[in-house]
Structures are given as C-alpha cells and as structure tokens.
C-alpha positions as CSV (number, residue, x, y, z in Angstrom):
1,M,2.6,1.1,-17.4
2,S,2.0,-2.3,-16.1
3,D,-0.8,-2.5,-13.0
4,L,2.3,-4.0,-11.1
5,R,4.5,-1.1,-11.6
6,A,1.6,1.3,-11.3
7,A,0.2,0.5,-7.6
8,L,1.0,2.9,-5.3
9,R,4.4,1.8,-3.0
10,H,4.7,2.5,0.4
11,H,8.6,3.5,1.3
12,T,9.7,1.2,4.3
13,L,13.1,-0.1,5.4
14,R,12.6,-3.2,7.3
15,T,14.1,-6.5,7.2
16,G,12.9,-9.6,6.1
17,L,13.8,-13.0,4.4
18,V,13.5,-14.2,1.0
19,E,13.1,-18.1,1.0
20,F,13.3,-20.6,-2.0
21,D,13.9,-24.2,-2.8
22,N,17.7,-24.4,-4.3
23,G,16.5,-27.2,-6.9
24,S,17.7,-30.0,-5.1
25,G,14.9,-29.6,-2.0
26,S,17.0,-27.7,0.3
27,I,15.1,-24.7,1.5
28,V,17.6,-21.4,1.5
29,S,16.9,-18.2,3.6
30,V,18.4,-15.2,2.4
31,P,18.2,-12.1,4.5
32,C,17.0,-8.9,2.6
33,T,15.9,-5.3,3.3
34,I,12.6,-4.5,2.2
35,R,12.4,-1.1,0.4
36,D,9.0,-0.6,-0.4
37,V,5.9,-2.5,-0.9
38,S,2.7,-2.4,-2.5
39,A,-0.6,-4.4,-3.0
40,T,0.9,-6.3,-6.0
41,G,4.7,-6.5,-4.7
42,A,7.7,-5.5,-3.1
43,R,11.1,-4.1,-3.9
44,L,13.9,-6.0,-1.9
45,Q,17.5,-5.1,-1.8
46,L,19.4,-8.6,-1.1
47,N,22.4,-8.5,2.0
48,S,24.2,-10.6,-0.3
49,S,24.5,-11.1,-3.9
50,A,22.9,-14.8,-3.4
51,W,21.2,-16.4,-6.6
52,I,17.4,-15.8,-6.1
53,A,14.9,-18.7,-7.9
54,E,12.1,-17.4,-9.9
55,Q,9.6,-18.4,-7.3
56,F,10.1,-17.2,-3.4
57,S,8.7,-16.5,-0.3
58,L,8.9,-13.2,1.1
59,I,8.8,-13.6,5.1
60,F,8.0,-10.0,6.7
61,R,9.3,-9.5,10.3
62,G,5.9,-10.2,11.8
63,G,5.8,-13.4,10.3
64,L,3.4,-12.6,7.0
65,R,4.7,-14.9,4.5
66,K,3.7,-14.0,0.6
67,D,4.6,-15.9,-2.1
68,C,6.3,-14.1,-5.1
69,R,7.6,-14.5,-8.4
70,L,11.0,-12.5,-9.6
71,A,9.8,-9.2,-11.7
72,W,13.0,-7.9,-12.2
73,R,16.6,-7.9,-10.9
74,K,19.4,-5.1,-11.0
75,E,22.3,-6.3,-9.0
76,R,21.3,-7.0,-5.4
77,L,18.1,-4.9,-6.1
78,I,15.1,-7.2,-6.5
79,G,11.6,-6.6,-7.6
80,G,8.9,-9.7,-6.5
81,A,5.4,-9.7,-7.7
82,F,3.1,-11.2,-5.2
83,T,1.9,-14.6,-7.3
84,A,-1.7,-14.5,-5.7
85,G,-2.4,-11.0,-6.9
86,Y,-3.5,-8.3,-4.8
87,A,-2.5,-8.5,-1.2
88,S,-5.6,-8.2,1.1
89,A,-6.0,-5.0,3.4
90,T,-5.2,-6.9,6.2
91,E,-1.7,-8.1,4.5
92,Q,-1.3,-4.8,3.5
93,A,-1.6,-3.1,6.9
94,A,0.6,-6.0,8.4
95,M,3.4,-5.1,5.3
96,M,3.3,-1.5,6.9
97,T,4.5,0.1,9.9
98,A,1.9,2.3,12.2
99,D,3.5,5.5,11.2
100,E,3.3,4.5,7.6
101,Q,-0.5,3.7,8.0
102,S,-1.0,6.9,9.5
103,R,0.6,8.6,6.4
104,H,-1.3,7.0,4.2
105,R,-4.7,7.8,6.1
106,L,-3.4,11.4,6.1
107,G,-3.2,11.0,2.1
108,I,-6.7,9.6,1.8
109,G,-8.2,11.9,4.0
110,A,-6.2,15.3,2.2
111,R,-7.7,13.6,-1.2
112,V,-11.0,13.4,0.1
113,K,-10.9,17.0,1.5
114,A,-9.7,18.3,-1.7
115,A,-12.3,16.8,-3.7
116,R,-15.0,17.6,-1.6
117,E,-13.9,21.0,-1.3
118,A,-13.5,21.1,-5.7
119,R,-17.1,20.1,-5.6
120,G,-18.4,22.7,-3.1
121,Y,-19.5,20.3,-0.7
122,T,-19.2,21.1,3.1
123,E,-18.2,18.7,5.8
124,S,-21.9,18.2,7.1
125,Q,-23.0,17.7,3.5
126,L,-21.1,15.0,2.5
127,A,-21.5,13.4,6.0
128,E,-25.4,13.7,5.2
129,H,-25.1,12.0,2.1
130,L,-23.0,9.3,3.4
131,G,-25.2,8.7,6.6
132,V,-22.2,9.6,9.3
133,A,-21.7,12.3,11.8
134,P,-19.9,15.1,10.4
135,A,-17.2,14.8,13.1
136,F,-16.2,11.5,11.1
137,V,-15.7,13.0,8.2
138,G,-13.5,15.9,9.6
139,Q,-11.3,12.9,11.4
140,A,-11.3,11.0,8.5
141,E,-10.0,13.9,6.3
142,R,-7.5,14.5,9.2
143,G,-6.0,11.3,8.7
144,E,-7.2,10.1,12.5
145,V,-9.4,7.3,11.5
146,D,-9.8,4.8,8.6
147,I,-12.7,5.2,5.8
148,P,-13.9,2.0,4.9
149,L,-14.1,1.0,1.1
150,Y,-17.5,0.8,0.8
151,Q,-17.6,4.3,2.0
152,L,-14.8,5.5,-0.2
153,M,-16.6,4.3,-3.1
154,H,-19.7,6.0,-2.1
155,I,-17.6,9.5,-1.7
156,A,-16.0,8.6,-5.4
157,D,-19.3,8.7,-6.7
158,L,-20.8,11.5,-5.3
159,L,-17.7,13.6,-5.5
160,M,-17.6,12.2,-9.4
161,V,-13.8,11.5,-8.8
162,G,-12.3,8.2,-9.6
163,L,-11.6,5.8,-6.5
164,D,-7.9,5.3,-7.3
165,G,-7.5,8.8,-7.1
166,L,-8.7,9.1,-3.6
167,V,-6.5,6.1,-2.5
168,A,-3.2,6.4,-4.4
169,G,-3.5,9.9,-6.4
170,P,-1.1,12.7,-5.8
171,V,-1.2,14.5,-2.5
172,P,-2.3,18.1,-1.8
173,E,0.7,20.1,-1.3
174,E,-0.3,21.3,2.2
175,V,-0.2,18.0,3.3
176,E,3.4,16.8,2.3
177,A,5.0,19.7,3.7
C-alpha cells in the first residue's frame, strides 16, 4: 500500500474550492465537499462533473491553500495528493475541525494508555521518565491536552512501540464506544 493511501484519514464533511488553470490562462474555481483529509492528501466530492486539471489547488474554508495533483478519479469523487509532500502539523490542524482534533487527541491518548499498561508502567512512572507531572500524563491519556511530538517519540521508545502506532494505530475498543 502506498504511503499516500496508508496515511491516517480524518473524516470530515466541509466545503472547499478546487482551483486550476483551464489551459488558456483562466483560473476555474469548482466547489467541492472535502470528505476526508490526511497529512498527504484529501478525498473530494465535486459538486459538478466538471473536468479537473492534473494539478490544482485545494482551498479550505479557513483560507488554507494546498497545491495538489490528481491521484485518482471516480466520477465526481477525486483523490488529491499534496504536491509538497506531508502537510505540517499547523496545516493539519487548520484542515480539521475542533471536534475532529479532539477525537484525534483522544485516540492518541488511548493508544498511549494501552501501550503504557501493556508494558506495566503507572502514570507516575511514565511521567517520571518523561520529566513531566503525573497529571499531564493523565490529561494526555484522556485527550485533554496535546502531547508534543518529541514526547510522543520518547514515549514510543520507552514503551517499545512504533510512533506510527501511537499516532495512527487502532483505537482501543472502550474509546470507540
């Protein structure tokens, strides 16, 4: 499976615009529904069956603009891959609603908690290894605060799990319910 297809997707339904040069120097704007986004691209549903150029810009409602290439198309549903590679953490935050960000934090926290318990660490022990207060570990596991990337990397090393598993692995069943 390619990296683009394997990237964790955040389901969303919001409006956006696809802009491209129609070949004659004119810019065409086509409304779309952004169905989901990831760090590497987005799945879009066009509001019409308009022709879309191989290279286009996806404009999010908040004004964020990402240059894309057409990855695939099936009728009015298209996949756009970000041409600059991965979107930054700031860009990804702008692509997700506050509710989506909250669910993402909750999933990361649940995976950290499951890995911590599987290795037999208490919240206090993990906090001591990280150099943070035990309350921070509890808040992070409940999805109340963001865990900085450097700490997630340290947690992954301590608990002997992959960073990608903490960030994008399966969410424990009790959290999904």
